[in-house]
Residue, then its C-alpha position, 0 to 999 in steps of 0.5 A: m500500500l502506498f502511504i502519503e506522508a505529512f509530518y507534525e501537526k501539533y495538538d495539545l491532546v490526542v485521544i486514541g479511542g472514541g468509546p465512552a472514556g475517550y469521547a468524554a475525555a475529548m469533550r472535557a478537553l474542549d472545555f479547557k479550550k485545547k486543540v484536540l485530536l480524537v482518533e477511532k479505529n472502528r465504531l464511534g461510541g465503542a462497546g458502550v454503544t455497539n455489542g455492549a451496554l446500549s445494545s445488550k440493555t435494549w435486548w433486555e428492555l425488549s425481553r422484559e416488556t415481552s415477559a411482562f406482556h405475556r404475564s398480563l395476557h396469561r392473567y386474562n387467559l389470552k393467547a400471546p402472539s408469536l415473536n418475530f426475532k428479526e423485528i426485535k433485532s431490528e429494534v435493537l439496531k435502531a437504538v444503536k443507530e440512534r446513538k451513533d447518529l447523535l454522536k456523529d452529528h455532535l462531532s460534525k457540528l463541533q467541527s463546523d464553521e458555525i461553532k469552530s471548536d478546536l476539535e479534529f476527528i480521524k477514523g483510523t489507527a493510531k500508534l505511539l512512536s514516542e512519548h509525544e509522536i503519534e503515527i496515524i494511518s487513515g484511508g491510505k494516508r500516513e501522518v505523524v502528529y505531535a501531542d503535548y499529552v495523550v489519553l489512551a482509551t482503546g477499550s476492550r473486547p470479549r475474552y476468548l478461551p482458546e480451547l473453545p471453538i468460537d466462530e461467532k456463529i454457533v459458539m459466540t461471544s457477545d459480539g456475535i449476538e446481532e449476527m443470529e437470524d432467529f431465537p435459538e431453541s437452546m443455548v448454553i452460556v459459559g460464565a455466570g458473572v454479570i454479563g452471562c446472567e444478563f444474557a440468561t435473563i434476556f433469552s429466557g425472558f423471550g420464552k423461546t430459548k431453553v437456557h443452560l448456565i454453567d456455574k463452577g460455584d454453588r451459586i451464580l454471582p459469587f460477589e453478591d449477597e446471598d439474599v440477592v442471588r436467591i431472587i435472581e436464581r429463583n426467577m431464572e429457574n422459573n423461566g426455565v433456565l438450567i443452572h449447572r452448579k458446581s460444574r466444570l466445562v471439560k470440553m465443547k465442540t460443534v457437531n452437525g452445526r450444533v454445540e456439544y459440551e461435557l461437564e464434570y461436577d464436584n462429585g466426579a460425575r460427568e454429563i454431555f449436553n447438546v444445544e443449538k448455540a453457545l455464548v461464551s461470557v468469561g470477561r473482557i480483555p484490554n485492546f493495547e496490541d500495537l498501541w505503542d513502540e517498544n521505546v515507549t515504556i508504559k508499564m503493564t499489569s496482568r489486568g491492563i495498563e498500570n496507572d496512578d490516578t489515570q496517569t501511566s508510567v510515562p508522565n504525559i500519557y494517561a490511560v482510562g476506561d477498560l484499558t486499566a485494571d479498574i471497574s469496566l463500566v461505561n459510567v466509570g470510563e466516562l468519569e475517568g476520561r473527564y478526570a484525566i483531562e482535569r488532572i492534565f489541564g486543571k485541578p480536580k476538585r476531589k480525587l477520583v474514588y470508586e466507592n460511590i460508583s452506582t451499578i446496575m445489573f439487568l436481571n430479573p428483577e433489576v439489581a442496583g447498588v452503590g458502595l459496599n454490600e454485606t459480602q464485601a463488608q464482611k470480607d474487609g472485617i467492617d462492623y456494620k448495621v444493616v436494615t432490609l425492607e421488602y417491596s411488599t411494604i412499599t405502596r408503589a410496588i403494591a400498585k405496580r402489582n409486583t412486590q418482588g424485591f427489597i431495599k438493603l442499607l448498610v451503615t457504620n456501627d456507631e452513632a454517626m451511622k455513615i452510609l457504607g452502601m445500599k442494594v436495591v432489588g426490584n422495579h425502579a432499582s436504578s432510580a432509587i440509589q442516587a441520593v445515597a450515592v451522593l451521601i456516600s461521596m460526601d461521607r455523610g450519615i443518614e439524617e439527611l434522608a430521614e426527613c426528605v419529603h419523597p413523592h408518593p407513591s414511590i420506591t424511594e419512600g422505602i429508603q426513607e423507612c429504612v433510615r427511620m428504622l435505623m434511627g428507631i423512629s420508623m412507621l412500620k416496626p420490625s418487631a411487628l413485621r418480621g420477615k418483611l423488615s429487619c434491622r441487625r447489627c454485625v460485629s465480627c460477623d456475629y449478627e444481633d437483631i436491633t429492635f425498637 
């Protein structure tokens, strides 16, 4: 290939990667009136839009709506209409296109004569030749530019297991989901972490696929509290999911266009299963191959690029998002991208912390959390108080005719009762945790939540009642509604009921 060379256009900042973290970094740099170059190799928005967060969550929303619709029809003895996979897939692709078009239009307007921001976007590959020199290849043109600072944000991709015959058609990762032409009649999912459980929820929710889920432990989601897992597992199994507990995948192969896999259980027994498709969901790995020359001394760890508060071992080069060993979430990547720019060109008002990061798992029901859960608190040897309130005591949940779920709030075991974390399982879970996330970031106690006037009826009223239980002033008394409300103290992992 013939390359046309041009040298040394200078930028204040070059961002390599146009996913959530890189895009956020580029936009924040514009706030500082800097000359910015954003380079993206494949798809603007990265996995946060395509084959990732937006895509999978659109699948989940459609699955959830389908499942709820079928339940309503069943209640009135009405027959459910047939599902058309291509129409559902088309809706997912429309959602992805809407977001991509928004980002593209946004970039185009920023580069227009009307706005005249100092932003340039190139679709191509980028490689660090030195600490300040970046080689960019785009459309047969080779260009070397100079940057005072560089932000690496090239994201991640699904992890492949070399012993599995992954072809993205029969044995797939999340990248192959949109390539399917119809609902498989059966599917095995390798990996019972968040993503594996989300896809088990999605496909079982449509009611067209018998889902198998391989779990090497005695329960899915091993990092979660047992009371959370119990609800999720029960709903999965009620939807026909076969959970292979305490099992190890011995081998997997394709036979006559289908998947044959063998499991070995803890007791030594082995069993062979045959399904139409397999989905491998065993984590993601960072994209850093061919990202810099050998003379660029960026240090690596086993999990990604080593960094100190987003700064790599090379002072003018920063790494954000899935490239690092921190939490791989869209909101975390965006936070890190913005924070890195504030470190480079300004002074952050506060240090980047992960304790108040809000998370959501798109399961059945949805699970949202912030801060520590009980499993983490016990692992860290923290004494705490914990209050749990079932959805059946919340007016809004009763009105929605779905009282499955609970709110759990953890605070320090002292008079200050500073908030350690909260978990909400059930409808509107993700909307219920934001006030608590703010209080955790402020290192505050629970008093601020006790007398807030919440809209009625709302799920957040349950949080207020949790706080009042901890303060001994609740309307509903735990001693009178045992099984629906509880308030306990955990000291050295020994529980003691707190009654008022």
